[in-house]
LUMKOL-913753 format. One record per residue (C-alpha): residue number from 1; residue in one letter; x, y, z. Coordinates in steps of 0.5 Angstrom, whole numbers, plus 500, padded with zeros to 3 digits. Layout:
r num: NUM | residuo: A | c1: X | c2: Y | c3: Z
...
% end
This chain:
r num: 1 | residuo: M | c1: 469 | c2: 821 | c3: 822
r num: 2 | residuo: E | c1: 468 | c2: 822 | c3: 830
r num: 3 | residuo: G | c1: 473 | c2: 820 | c3: 835
r num: 4 | residuo: D | c1: 479 | c2: 819 | c3: 830
r num: 5 | residuo: R | c1: 482 | c2: 825 | c3: 832
r num: 6 | residuo: S | c1: 488 | c2: 827 | c3: 838
r num: 7 | residuo: P | c1: 485 | c2: 832 | c3: 842
r num: 8 | residuo: G | c1: 487 | c2: 839 | c3: 842
r num: 9 | residuo: Q | c1: 489 | c2: 839 | c3: 834
r num: 10 | residuo: R | c1: 490 | c2: 846 | c3: 833
r num: 11 | residuo: L | c1: 485 | c2: 849 | c3: 827
r num: 12 | residuo: L | c1: 485 | c2: 855 | c3: 824
r num: 13 | residuo: V | c1: 478 | c2: 857 | c3: 821
r num: 14 | residuo: L | c1: 478 | c2: 863 | c3: 816
r num: 15 | residuo: G | c1: 471 | c2: 866 | c3: 818
r num: 16 | residuo: A | c1: 466 | c2: 866 | c3: 823
r num: 17 | residuo: G | c1: 459 | c2: 868 | c3: 820
r num: 18 | residuo: P | c1: 453 | c2: 864 | c3: 819
r num: 19 | residuo: A | c1: 457 | c2: 861 | c3: 813
r num: 20 | residuo: Q | c1: 462 | c2: 858 | c3: 818
r num: 21 | residuo: L | c1: 457 | c2: 856 | c3: 824
r num: 22 | residuo: G | c1: 457 | c2: 848 | c3: 822
r num: 23 | residuo: L | c1: 464 | c2: 847 | c3: 821
r num: 24 | residuo: L | c1: 466 | c2: 851 | c3: 827
r num: 25 | residuo: Q | c1: 461 | c2: 847 | c3: 831
r num: 26 | residuo: A | c1: 464 | c2: 840 | c3: 828
r num: 27 | residuo: A | c1: 470 | c2: 842 | c3: 830
r num: 28 | residuo: R | c1: 469 | c2: 844 | c3: 837
r num: 29 | residuo: G | c1: 465 | c2: 837 | c3: 837
r num: 30 | residuo: R | c1: 471 | c2: 833 | c3: 835
r num: 31 | residuo: G | c1: 475 | c2: 836 | c3: 840
r num: 32 | residuo: L | c1: 480 | c2: 841 | c3: 836
r num: 33 | residuo: F | c1: 483 | c2: 847 | c3: 839
r num: 34 | residuo: V | c1: 479 | c2: 852 | c3: 834
r num: 35 | residuo: I | c1: 482 | c2: 859 | c3: 833
r num: 36 | residuo: A | c1: 477 | c2: 863 | c3: 828
r num: 37 | residuo: C | c1: 479 | c2: 869 | c3: 825
r num: 38 | residuo: D | c1: 474 | c2: 875 | c3: 823
r num: 39 | residuo: R | c1: 474 | c2: 882 | c3: 822
r num: 40 | residuo: D | c1: 466 | c2: 882 | c3: 825
r num: 41 | residuo: P | c1: 467 | c2: 882 | c3: 833
r num: 42 | residuo: A | c1: 460 | c2: 880 | c3: 833
r num: 43 | residuo: A | c1: 461 | c2: 874 | c3: 828
r num: 44 | residuo: P | c1: 456 | c2: 869 | c3: 831
r num: 45 | residuo: G | c1: 461 | c2: 863 | c3: 830
r num: 46 | residuo: F | c1: 466 | c2: 866 | c3: 835
r num: 47 | residuo: R | c1: 461 | c2: 862 | c3: 840
r num: 48 | residuo: Y | c1: 465 | c2: 856 | c3: 838
r num: 49 | residuo: A | c1: 472 | c2: 858 | c3: 838
r num: 50 | residuo: D | c1: 477 | c2: 857 | c3: 843
r num: 51 | residuo: R | c1: 481 | c2: 863 | c3: 841
r num: 52 | residuo: R | c1: 478 | c2: 868 | c3: 837
r num: 53 | residuo: A | c1: 482 | c2: 874 | c3: 832
r num: 54 | residuo: L | c1: 479 | c2: 880 | c3: 829
r num: 55 | residuo: V | c1: 482 | c2: 879 | c3: 823
r num: 56 | residuo: S | c1: 480 | c2: 880 | c3: 816
r num: 57 | residuo: T | c1: 480 | c2: 873 | c3: 812
r num: 58 | residuo: E | c1: 483 | c2: 877 | c3: 806
r num: 59 | residuo: D | c1: 488 | c2: 880 | c3: 810
r num: 60 | residuo: E | c1: 493 | c2: 874 | c3: 808
r num: 61 | residuo: P | c1: 500 | c2: 876 | c3: 811
r num: 62 | residuo: S | c1: 496 | c2: 877 | c3: 818
r num: 63 | residuo: I | c1: 493 | c2: 871 | c3: 817
r num: 64 | residuo: E | c1: 500 | c2: 868 | c3: 816
r num: 65 | residuo: R | c1: 503 | c2: 870 | c3: 822
r num: 66 | residuo: L | c1: 497 | c2: 868 | c3: 826
r num: 67 | residuo: A | c1: 497 | c2: 861 | c3: 824
r num: 68 | residuo: G | c1: 505 | c2: 861 | c3: 825
r num: 69 | residuo: A | c1: 504 | c2: 863 | c3: 832
r num: 70 | residuo: E | c1: 499 | c2: 858 | c3: 834
r num: 71 | residuo: R | c1: 502 | c2: 853 | c3: 831
r num: 72 | residuo: V | c1: 496 | c2: 850 | c3: 827
r num: 73 | residuo: E | c1: 496 | c2: 844 | c3: 824
r num: 74 | residuo: G | c1: 491 | c2: 846 | c3: 819
r num: 75 | residuo: V | c1: 487 | c2: 852 | c3: 815
r num: 76 | residuo: I | c1: 480 | c2: 852 | c3: 812
r num: 77 | residuo: S | c1: 476 | c2: 857 | c3: 809
r num: 78 | residuo: P | c1: 469 | c2: 854 | c3: 809
r num: 79 | residuo: G | c1: 463 | c2: 858 | c3: 806
r num: 80 | residuo: G | c1: 468 | c2: 864 | c3: 803
r num: 81 | residuo: D | c1: 471 | c2: 864 | c3: 796
r num: 82 | residuo: W | c1: 477 | c2: 869 | c3: 796
r num: 83 | residuo: S | c1: 480 | c2: 866 | c3: 803
r num: 84 | residuo: V | c1: 480 | c2: 859 | c3: 799
r num: 85 | residuo: G | c1: 486 | c2: 861 | c3: 796
r num: 86 | residuo: V | c1: 489 | c2: 865 | c3: 802
r num: 87 | residuo: A | c1: 488 | c2: 858 | c3: 806
r num: 88 | residuo: A | c1: 492 | c2: 854 | c3: 800
r num: 89 | residuo: R | c1: 498 | c2: 859 | c3: 800
r num: 90 | residuo: V | c1: 499 | c2: 860 | c3: 807
r num: 91 | residuo: A | c1: 498 | c2: 852 | c3: 809
r num: 92 | residuo: E | c1: 504 | c2: 851 | c3: 803
r num: 93 | residuo: R | c1: 508 | c2: 857 | c3: 806
r num: 94 | residuo: L | c1: 508 | c2: 854 | c3: 813
r num: 95 | residuo: G | c1: 508 | c2: 846 | c3: 811
r num: 96 | residuo: I | c1: 502 | c2: 844 | c3: 813
r num: 97 | residuo: P | c1: 497 | c2: 840 | c3: 809
r num: 98 | residuo: H | c1: 491 | c2: 843 | c3: 805
r num: 99 | residuo: P | c1: 486 | c2: 839 | c3: 800
r num: 100 | residuo: L | c1: 488 | c2: 845 | c3: 795
r num: 101 | residuo: E | c1: 495 | c2: 847 | c3: 791
r num: 102 | residuo: P | c1: 495 | c2: 854 | c3: 791
r num: 103 | residuo: A | c1: 494 | c2: 854 | c3: 783
r num: 104 | residuo: Q | c1: 488 | c2: 850 | c3: 784
r num: 105 | residuo: A | c1: 485 | c2: 855 | c3: 789
r num: 106 | residuo: V | c1: 487 | c2: 861 | c3: 784
r num: 107 | residuo: L | c1: 482 | c2: 857 | c3: 779
r num: 108 | residuo: A | c1: 477 | c2: 856 | c3: 784
r num: 109 | residuo: T | c1: 477 | c2: 863 | c3: 786
r num: 110 | residuo: S | c1: 477 | c2: 867 | c3: 780
r num: 111 | residuo: K | c1: 471 | c2: 867 | c3: 775
r num: 112 | residuo: L | c1: 475 | c2: 870 | c3: 770
r num: 113 | residuo: R | c1: 480 | c2: 864 | c3: 770
r num: 114 | residuo: Q | c1: 474 | c2: 859 | c3: 771
r num: 115 | residuo: R | c1: 470 | c2: 861 | c3: 765
r num: 116 | residuo: D | c1: 477 | c2: 861 | c3: 761
r num: 117 | residuo: R | c1: 478 | c2: 854 | c3: 764
r num: 118 | residuo: F | c1: 471 | c2: 851 | c3: 763
r num: 119 | residuo: A | c1: 472 | c2: 854 | c3: 755
r num: 120 | residuo: E | c1: 478 | c2: 851 | c3: 754
r num: 121 | residuo: V | c1: 476 | c2: 844 | c3: 756
r num: 122 | residuo: G | c1: 468 | c2: 844 | c3: 754
r num: 123 | residuo: V | c1: 465 | c2: 844 | c3: 761
r num: 124 | residuo: P | c1: 458 | c2: 847 | c3: 759
r num: 125 | residuo: Q | c1: 457 | c2: 854 | c3: 761
r num: 126 | residuo: P | c1: 453 | c2: 861 | c3: 760
r num: 127 | residuo: R | c1: 456 | c2: 865 | c3: 754
r num: 128 | residuo: Y | c1: 460 | c2: 871 | c3: 757
r num: 129 | residuo: R | c1: 465 | c2: 877 | c3: 756
r num: 130 | residuo: I | c1: 470 | c2: 880 | c3: 760
r num: 131 | residuo: C | c1: 469 | c2: 887 | c3: 760
r num: 132 | residuo: R | c1: 474 | c2: 893 | c3: 763
r num: 133 | residuo: D | c1: 469 | c2: 899 | c3: 762
r num: 134 | residuo: L | c1: 462 | c2: 901 | c3: 760
r num: 135 | residuo: E | c1: 463 | c2: 901 | c3: 752
r num: 136 | residuo: E | c1: 465 | c2: 894 | c3: 752
r num: 137 | residuo: A | c1: 460 | c2: 892 | c3: 757
r num: 138 | residuo: E | c1: 455 | c2: 895 | c3: 752
r num: 139 | residuo: A | c1: 458 | c2: 892 | c3: 746
r num: 140 | residuo: A | c1: 457 | c2: 885 | c3: 751
r num: 141 | residuo: A | c1: 450 | c2: 886 | c3: 753
r num: 142 | residuo: A | c1: 448 | c2: 887 | c3: 746
r num: 143 | residuo: E | c1: 451 | c2: 880 | c3: 744
r num: 144 | residuo: L | c1: 449 | c2: 877 | c3: 750
r num: 145 | residuo: G | c1: 442 | c2: 880 | c3: 753
r num: 146 | residuo: P | c1: 438 | c2: 883 | c3: 755
r num: 147 | residuo: P | c1: 437 | c2: 880 | c3: 760
r num: 148 | residuo: C | c1: 444 | c2: 879 | c3: 762
r num: 149 | residuo: V | c1: 448 | c2: 878 | c3: 769
r num: 150 | residuo: L | c1: 454 | c2: 883 | c3: 771
r num: 151 | residuo: K | c1: 459 | c2: 880 | c3: 776
r num: 152 | residuo: A | c1: 465 | c2: 882 | c3: 780
r num: 153 | residuo: P | c1: 469 | c2: 876 | c3: 778
r num: 154 | residuo: D | c1: 473 | c2: 876 | c3: 784
r num: 155 | residuo: R | c1: 467 | c2: 876 | c3: 789
r num: 156 | residuo: Q | c1: 462 | c2: 872 | c3: 792
r num: 157 | residuo: G | c1: 455 | c2: 872 | c3: 794
r num: 158 | residuo: Q | c1: 451 | c2: 878 | c3: 791
r num: 159 | residuo: K | c1: 457 | c2: 883 | c3: 792
r num: 160 | residuo: G | c1: 458 | c2: 887 | c3: 785
r num: 161 | residuo: L | c1: 452 | c2: 882 | c3: 782
r num: 162 | residuo: A | c1: 446 | c2: 885 | c3: 778
r num: 163 | residuo: L | c1: 441 | c2: 883 | c3: 773
r num: 164 | residuo: V | c1: 440 | c2: 888 | c3: 767
r num: 165 | residuo: Q | c1: 434 | c2: 887 | c3: 764
r num: 166 | residuo: E | c1: 433 | c2: 894 | c3: 761
r num: 167 | residuo: P | c1: 439 | c2: 898 | c3: 757
r num: 168 | residuo: D | c1: 438 | c2: 904 | c3: 762
r num: 169 | residuo: E | c1: 440 | c2: 899 | c3: 768
r num: 170 | residuo: L | c1: 447 | c2: 897 | c3: 765
r num: 171 | residuo: G | c1: 451 | c2: 903 | c3: 767
r num: 172 | residuo: R | c1: 449 | c2: 902 | c3: 774
r num: 173 | residuo: A | c1: 450 | c2: 895 | c3: 774
r num: 174 | residuo: V | c1: 457 | c2: 896 | c3: 771
r num: 175 | residuo: A | c1: 459 | c2: 901 | c3: 776
r num: 176 | residuo: L | c1: 457 | c2: 896 | c3: 781
r num: 177 | residuo: A | c1: 461 | c2: 891 | c3: 778
r num: 178 | residuo: L | c1: 467 | c2: 894 | c3: 777
r num: 179 | residuo: A | c1: 467 | c2: 898 | c3: 784
r num: 180 | residuo: A | c1: 467 | c2: 891 | c3: 788
r num: 181 | residuo: S | c1: 472 | c2: 888 | c3: 783
r num: 182 | residuo: R | c1: 479 | c2: 887 | c3: 785
r num: 183 | residuo: S | c1: 482 | c2: 886 | c3: 778
r num: 184 | residuo: G | c1: 479 | c2: 891 | c3: 775
r num: 185 | residuo: F | c1: 475 | c2: 887 | c3: 771
r num: 186 | residuo: C | c1: 467 | c2: 885 | c3: 770
r num: 187 | residuo: L | c1: 463 | c2: 879 | c3: 767
r num: 188 | residuo: V | c1: 458 | c2: 880 | c3: 763
r num: 189 | residuo: E | c1: 454 | c2: 873 | c3: 762
r num: 190 | residuo: E | c1: 447 | c2: 871 | c3: 759
r num: 191 | residuo: A | c1: 442 | c2: 870 | c3: 763
r num: 192 | residuo: L | c1: 440 | c2: 863 | c3: 763
r num: 193 | residuo: E | c1: 433 | c2: 861 | c3: 764
r num: 194 | residuo: G | c1: 431 | c2: 855 | c3: 768
r num: 195 | residuo: P | c1: 431 | c2: 852 | c3: 774
r num: 196 | residuo: E | c1: 438 | c2: 852 | c3: 779
r num: 197 | residuo: V | c1: 440 | c2: 847 | c3: 783
r num: 198 | residuo: T | c1: 447 | c2: 846 | c3: 787
r num: 199 | residuo: V | c1: 451 | c2: 840 | c3: 787
r num: 200 | residuo: N | c1: 455 | c2: 838 | c3: 793
r num: 201 | residuo: A | c1: 460 | c2: 833 | c3: 792
r num: 202 | residuo: F | c1: 467 | c2: 831 | c3: 796
r num: 203 | residuo: S | c1: 473 | c2: 828 | c3: 792
r num: 204 | residuo: V | c1: 478 | c2: 823 | c3: 794
r num: 205 | residuo: D | c1: 485 | c2: 822 | c3: 790
r num: 206 | residuo: G | c1: 481 | c2: 825 | c3: 784
r num: 207 | residuo: R | c1: 475 | c2: 821 | c3: 785
r num: 208 | residuo: F | c1: 469 | c2: 825 | c3: 785
r num: 209 | residuo: V | c1: 463 | c2: 823 | c3: 790
r num: 210 | residuo: P | c1: 457 | c2: 827 | c3: 789
r num: 211 | residuo: L | c1: 452 | c2: 828 | c3: 795
r num: 212 | residuo: T | c1: 446 | c2: 832 | c3: 795
r num: 213 | residuo: V | c1: 443 | c2: 835 | c3: 789
r num: 214 | residuo: T | c1: 439 | c2: 840 | c3: 791
r num: 215 | residuo: D | c1: 434 | c2: 845 | c3: 788
r num: 216 | residuo: R | c1: 435 | c2: 853 | c3: 790
r num: 217 | residuo: E | c1: 430 | c2: 857 | c3: 791
r num: 218 | residuo: T | c1: 431 | c2: 864 | c3: 790
r num: 219 | residuo: A | c1: 428 | c2: 871 | c3: 793
r num: 220 | residuo: E | c1: 424 | c2: 876 | c3: 788
r num: 221 | residuo: L | c1: 427 | c2: 882 | c3: 785
r num: 222 | residuo: P | c1: 431 | c2: 886 | c3: 788
r num: 223 | residuo: A | c1: 434 | c2: 880 | c3: 792
r num: 224 | residuo: F | c1: 437 | c2: 877 | c3: 785
r num: 225 | residuo: G | c1: 441 | c2: 871 | c3: 786
r num: 226 | residuo: V | c1: 439 | c2: 870 | c3: 794
r num: 227 | residuo: A | c1: 437 | c2: 863 | c3: 796
r num: 228 | residuo: L | c1: 431 | c2: 862 | c3: 801
r num: 229 | residuo: A | c1: 431 | c2: 855 | c3: 800
r num: 230 | residuo: H | c1: 435 | c2: 849 | c3: 798
r num: 231 | residuo: V | c1: 431 | c2: 843 | c3: 797
r num: 232 | residuo: W | c1: 433 | c2: 835 | c3: 797
r num: 233 | residuo: P | c1: 432 | c2: 831 | c3: 793
r num: 234 | residuo: S | c1: 431 | c2: 835 | c3: 787
r num: 235 | residuo: R | c1: 425 | c2: 835 | c3: 783
r num: 236 | residuo: L | c1: 428 | c2: 835 | c3: 776
r num: 237 | residuo: A | c1: 428 | c2: 828 | c3: 772
r num: 238 | residuo: A | c1: 433 | c2: 823 | c3: 774
r num: 239 | residuo: E | c1: 436 | c2: 823 | c3: 767
r num: 240 | residuo: T | c1: 437 | c2: 831 | c3: 769
r num: 241 | residuo: V | c1: 440 | c2: 830 | c3: 775
r num: 242 | residuo: V | c1: 445 | c2: 825 | c3: 773
r num: 243 | residuo: E | c1: 447 | c2: 831 | c3: 767
r num: 244 | residuo: C | c1: 448 | c2: 836 | c3: 772
r num: 245 | residuo: V | c1: 453 | c2: 831 | c3: 776
r num: 246 | residuo: A | c1: 457 | c2: 830 | c3: 770
r num: 247 | residuo: A | c1: 457 | c2: 837 | c3: 769
r num: 248 | residuo: A | c1: 460 | c2: 839 | c3: 776
r num: 249 | residuo: R | c1: 465 | c2: 833 | c3: 776
r num: 250 | residuo: A | c1: 467 | c2: 836 | c3: 769
r num: 251 | residuo: A | c1: 468 | c2: 843 | c3: 772
r num: 252 | residuo: A | c1: 472 | c2: 840 | c3: 778
r num: 253 | residuo: E | c1: 476 | c2: 836 | c3: 773
r num: 254 | residuo: A | c1: 477 | c2: 842 | c3: 769
r num: 255 | residuo: L | c1: 480 | c2: 846 | c3: 775
r num: 256 | residuo: G | c1: 484 | c2: 840 | c3: 777
r num: 257 | residuo: I | c1: 481 | c2: 839 | c3: 784
r num: 258 | residuo: R | c1: 483 | c2: 832 | c3: 787
r num: 259 | residuo: N | c1: 481 | c2: 833 | c3: 794
r num: 260 | residuo: G | c1: 476 | c2: 836 | c3: 798
r num: 261 | residuo: P | c1: 469 | c2: 839 | c3: 798
r num: 262 | residuo: T | c1: 466 | c2: 842 | c3: 792
r num: 263 | residuo: Y | c1: 460 | c2: 847 | c3: 791
r num: 264 | residuo: T | c1: 457 | c2: 848 | c3: 784
r num: 265 | residuo: Q | c1: 452 | c2: 852 | c3: 782
r num: 266 | residuo: I | c1: 448 | c2: 850 | c3: 775
r num: 267 | residuo: V | c1: 442 | c2: 853 | c3: 771
r num: 268 | residuo: V | c1: 438 | c2: 848 | c3: 768
r num: 269 | residuo: A | c1: 437 | c2: 851 | c3: 761
r num: 270 | residuo: P | c1: 433 | c2: 849 | c3: 755
r num: 271 | residuo: D | c1: 439 | c2: 846 | c3: 752
r num: 272 | residuo: G | c1: 442 | c2: 843 | c3: 758
r num: 273 | residuo: P | c1: 445 | c2: 844 | c3: 765
r num: 274 | residuo: R | c1: 450 | c2: 850 | c3: 765
r num: 275 | residuo: V | c1: 455 | c2: 851 | c3: 770
r num: 276 | residuo: G | c1: 454 | c2: 858 | c3: 774
r num: 277 | residuo: E | c1: 460 | c2: 857 | c3: 778
r num: 278 | residuo: L | c1: 465 | c2: 852 | c3: 783
r num: 279 | residuo: A | c1: 467 | c2: 853 | c3: 790
r num: 280 | residuo: A | c1: 473 | c2: 849 | c3: 792
r num: 281 | residuo: R | c1: 469 | c2: 849 | c3: 799
r num: 282 | residuo: L | c1: 463 | c2: 847 | c3: 803
r num: 283 | residuo: G | c1: 457 | c2: 851 | c3: 801
r num: 284 | residuo: G | c1: 456 | c2: 857 | c3: 806
r num: 285 | residuo: G | c1: 448 | c2: 856 | c3: 806
r num: 286 | residuo: H | c1: 448 | c2: 850 | c3: 811
r num: 287 | residuo: D | c1: 449 | c2: 845 | c3: 805
r num: 288 | residuo: A | c1: 453 | c2: 840 | c3: 810
r num: 289 | residuo: E | c1: 448 | c2: 840 | c3: 815
r num: 290 | residuo: L | c1: 443 | c2: 838 | c3: 810
r num: 291 | residuo: C | c1: 447 | c2: 833 | c3: 807
r num: 292 | residuo: R | c1: 448 | c2: 830 | c3: 813
r num: 293 | residuo: A | c1: 440 | c2: 830 | c3: 815
r num: 294 | residuo: A | c1: 439 | c2: 828 | c3: 807
r num: 295 | residuo: L | c1: 444 | c2: 823 | c3: 807
r num: 296 | residuo: G | c1: 447 | c2: 821 | c3: 813
r num: 297 | residuo: V | c1: 454 | c2: 823 | c3: 810
r num: 298 | residuo: D | c1: 458 | c2: 828 | c3: 815
r num: 299 | residuo: L | c1: 461 | c2: 832 | c3: 810
r num: 300 | residuo: N | c1: 464 | c2: 837 | c3: 815
r num: 301 | residuo: G | c1: 468 | c2: 831 | c3: 818
r num: 302 | residuo: L | c1: 470 | c2: 830 | c3: 811
r num: 303 | residuo: A | c1: 472 | c2: 837 | c3: 810
r num: 304 | residuo: L | c1: 476 | c2: 837 | c3: 817
r num: 305 | residuo: A | c1: 480 | c2: 831 | c3: 815
r num: 306 | residuo: A | c1: 482 | c2: 834 | c3: 808
r num: 307 | residuo: A | c1: 484 | c2: 840 | c3: 812
r num: 308 | residuo: L | c1: 488 | c2: 836 | c3: 817
r num: 309 | residuo: G | c1: 492 | c2: 831 | c3: 812
r num: 310 | residuo: E | c1: 487 | c2: 825 | c3: 814
r num: 311 | residuo: P | c1: 485 | c2: 820 | c3: 810
r num: 312 | residuo: A | c1: 478 | c2: 821 | c3: 808
r num: 313 | residuo: E | c1: 472 | c2: 816 | c3: 806
r num: 314 | residuo: V | c1: 465 | c2: 818 | c3: 804
r num: 315 | residuo: V | c1: 461 | c2: 813 | c3: 808
r num: 316 | residuo: H | c1: 453 | c2: 814 | c3: 808
r num: 317 | residuo: G | c1: 448 | c2: 813 | c3: 813
r num: 318 | residuo: Q | c1: 441 | c2: 814 | c3: 815
r num: 319 | residuo: R | c1: 438 | c2: 816 | c3: 809
r num: 320 | residuo: A | c1: 431 | c2: 821 | c3: 809
r num: 321 | residuo: G | c1: 426 | c2: 821 | c3: 804
r num: 322 | residuo: G | c1: 427 | c2: 829 | c3: 804
r num: 323 | residuo: A | c1: 430 | c2: 834 | c3: 807
r num: 324 | residuo: C | c1: 431 | c2: 842 | c3: 806
r num: 325 | residuo: T | c1: 434 | c2: 848 | c3: 809
r num: 326 | residuo: R | c1: 429 | c2: 854 | c3: 809
r num: 327 | residuo: F | c1: 432 | c2: 861 | c3: 811
r num: 328 | residuo: L | c1: 429 | c2: 866 | c3: 815
r num: 329 | residuo: V | c1: 428 | c2: 873 | c3: 814
r num: 330 | residuo: A | c1: 427 | c2: 879 | c3: 819
r num: 331 | residuo: P | c1: 423 | c2: 885 | c3: 818
r num: 332 | residuo: A | c1: 428 | c2: 891 | c3: 817
r num: 333 | residuo: G | c1: 430 | c2: 895 | c3: 824
r num: 334 | residuo: V | c1: 434 | c2: 894 | c3: 830
r num: 335 | residuo: L | c1: 433 | c2: 886 | c3: 833
r num: 336 | residuo: L | c1: 430 | c2: 887 | c3: 839
r num: 337 | residuo: E | c1: 428 | c2: 879 | c3: 841
r num: 338 | residuo: A | c1: 427 | c2: 873 | c3: 837
r num: 339 | residuo: A | c1: 422 | c2: 869 | c3: 840
r num: 340 | residuo: G | c1: 419 | c2: 862 | c3: 839
r num: 341 | residuo: L | c1: 425 | c2: 858 | c3: 838
r num: 342 | residuo: D | c1: 424 | c2: 852 | c3: 842
r num: 343 | residuo: E | c1: 416 | c2: 852 | c3: 839
r num: 344 | residuo: A | c1: 420 | c2: 851 | c3: 832
r num: 345 | residuo: R | c1: 425 | c2: 846 | c3: 835
r num: 346 | residuo: A | c1: 419 | c2: 842 | c3: 837
r num: 347 | residuo: V | c1: 416 | c2: 841 | c3: 831
r num: 348 | residuo: E | c1: 416 | c2: 834 | c3: 828
r num: 349 | residuo: G | c1: 422 | c2: 833 | c3: 823
r num: 350 | residuo: V | c1: 426 | c2: 839 | c3: 825
r num: 351 | residuo: V | c1: 434 | c2: 837 | c3: 825
r num: 352 | residuo: D | c1: 436 | c2: 845 | c3: 827
r num: 353 | residuo: V | c1: 434 | c2: 852 | c3: 828
r num: 354 | residuo: R | c1: 439 | c2: 857 | c3: 827
r num: 355 | residuo: V | c1: 438 | c2: 865 | c3: 828
r num: 356 | residuo: Y | c1: 445 | c2: 868 | c3: 827
r num: 357 | residuo: R | c1: 445 | c2: 875 | c3: 830
r num: 358 | residuo: E | c1: 444 | c2: 878 | c3: 837
r num: 359 | residuo: P | c1: 439 | c2: 883 | c3: 840
r num: 360 | residuo: G | c1: 442 | c2: 890 | c3: 837
r num: 361 | residuo: Y | c1: 444 | c2: 888 | c3: 831
r num: 362 | residuo: I | c1: 441 | c2: 892 | c3: 825
r num: 363 | residuo: F | c1: 437 | c2: 888 | c3: 820
r num: 364 | residuo: V | c1: 436 | c2: 891 | c3: 813
r num: 365 | residuo: P | c1: 432 | c2: 889 | c3: 807
r num: 366 | residuo: L | c1: 433 | c2: 883 | c3: 804
r num: 367 | residuo: R | c1: 438 | c2: 884 | c3: 798
r num: 368 | residuo: R | c1: 444 | c2: 879 | c3: 800
r num: 369 | residuo: G | c1: 446 | c2: 872 | c3: 803
r num: 370 | residuo: A | c1: 449 | c2: 876 | c3: 809
r num: 371 | residuo: D | c1: 442 | c2: 879 | c3: 810
r num: 372 | residuo: R | c1: 438 | c2: 873 | c3: 812
r num: 373 | residuo: A | c1: 437 | c2: 872 | c3: 820
r num: 374 | residuo: G | c1: 437 | c2: 865 | c3: 820
r num: 375 | residuo: A | c1: 435 | c2: 858 | c3: 818
r num: 376 | residuo: V | c1: 431 | c2: 851 | c3: 819
r num: 377 | residuo: I | c1: 433 | c2: 845 | c3: 817
r num: 378 | residuo: A | c1: 428 | c2: 839 | c3: 817
r num: 379 | residuo: V | c1: 427 | c2: 832 | c3: 814
r num: 380 | residuo: G | c1: 421 | c2: 829 | c3: 812
r num: 381 | residuo: G | c1: 418 | c2: 823 | c3: 808
r num: 382 | residuo: D | c1: 419 | c2: 826 | c3: 802
r num: 383 | residuo: R | c1: 421 | c2: 833 | c3: 800
r num: 384 | residuo: A | c1: 414 | c2: 836 | c3: 800
r num: 385 | residuo: E | c1: 414 | c2: 834 | c3: 808
r num: 386 | residuo: A | c1: 420 | c2: 837 | c3: 809
r num: 387 | residuo: L | c1: 418 | c2: 844 | c3: 806
r num: 388 | residuo: E | c1: 412 | c2: 844 | c3: 810
r num: 389 | residuo: R | c1: 415 | c2: 842 | c3: 817
r num: 390 | residuo: A | c1: 420 | c2: 847 | c3: 816
r num: 391 | residuo: A | c1: 416 | c2: 852 | c3: 814
r num: 392 | residuo: R | c1: 411 | c2: 850 | c3: 820
r num: 393 | residuo: A | c1: 417 | c2: 851 | c3: 824
r num: 394 | residuo: A | c1: 419 | c2: 858 | c3: 821
r num: 395 | residuo: A | c1: 412 | c2: 861 | c3: 822
r num: 396 | residuo: R | c1: 413 | c2: 860 | c3: 830
r num: 397 | residuo: I | c1: 419 | c2: 864 | c3: 830
r num: 398 | residuo: R | c1: 418 | c2: 872 | c3: 831
r num: 399 | residuo: F | c1: 423 | c2: 877 | c3: 830
r num: 400 | residuo: E | c1: 421 | c2: 883 | c3: 834
r num: 401 | residuo: T | c1: 425 | c2: 889 | c3: 831
r num: 402 | residuo: G | c1: 424 | c2: 897 | c3: 832
r num: 403 | residuo: W | c1: 428 | c2: 903 | c3: 831
r num: 404 | residuo: K | c1: 432 | c2: 907 | c3: 836
r num: 405 | residuo: R | c1: 435 | c2: 913 | c3: 836
r num: 406 | residuo: G | c1: 442 | c2: 913 | c3: 833
r num: 407 | residuo: A | c1: 440 | c2: 907 | c3: 828
r num: 408 | residuo: I | c1: 440 | c2: 909 | c3: 821
r num: 409 | residuo: P | c1: 435 | c2: 904 | c3: 816
r num: 410 | residuo: A | c1: 439 | c2: 902 | c3: 810
% end
């Protein structure tokens, strides 16, 4: 994919946080003129932008004005769900390429619409109910659980997400989900038991090409649903991996996604894989970089080609025996220094080390993916060796934190 773009093509990237770092770096590496927007002036991805805009990725009118004023030739939302729809609609109104039509983007950014669409066509998924208030949620929870999962249907990550294990936890969970919801509804889903995997894929003219199927290792409560590692290849049996890919393919086809990347989370329940959700974008946990380390596939480059309306072809390169992304967690407090990065990078098999925040940033106890401090990507002869190398590298990184006057711990 490298070297096939005219220098100076202008790309608008929605988001400049940790989830967008890989795509932003790849875009700069290909000679694109990168405009990045984020409401956080300290967003780490701004370091790769030729021009930065302090605009929320959800402020669609402002983003459209920005895209028009900058005469961009493509707009992309890597690692962020809601802005996938913003990018598709803005691209359509400005007459520039985009891999998704707005109608597809609506399905991809609403868990409510996804659930209903999956139900229509028979995509395996958790049982669910759509609720407007506590009374409806109580009835749904009695039917589906406990335990059960409460979600804001139009948010990503852990915003508005809660695991309800006891009846007295339901009221708070409903209030949390409804407060985060844009639609005024919440989703109550059965809590499935089983390993979690992520299927990263890329579609070209309706051909779904599976890439990495990674085990998703998550943190313990109260950090419900927060990934601490993505590990490839999956430890699951080959036939189960094939079933997971089939479920992800069915989900993409159900939503009408014909082009571009997809990121599908799947729970392997006792009776088979169930689709948790599909995002029509690059995964926000360095999934594209892990794909390149594992398979030699430039998934960031493919996403850039799709955003600019260029032909995209999935080309495999050197394959590793195993690969993983291990996320870093810092002690709560004000970041004073991140030390040991060079020592971590020197560990055999380490592909990349990223620290997301600069000194002065306030880390809080781990509750959401946004609370993670960085990541290590490593390869090895097999998955166990990749994990061991990433762990050794992570152990060399020291986050020195403390509290200073005026800083209030969360």
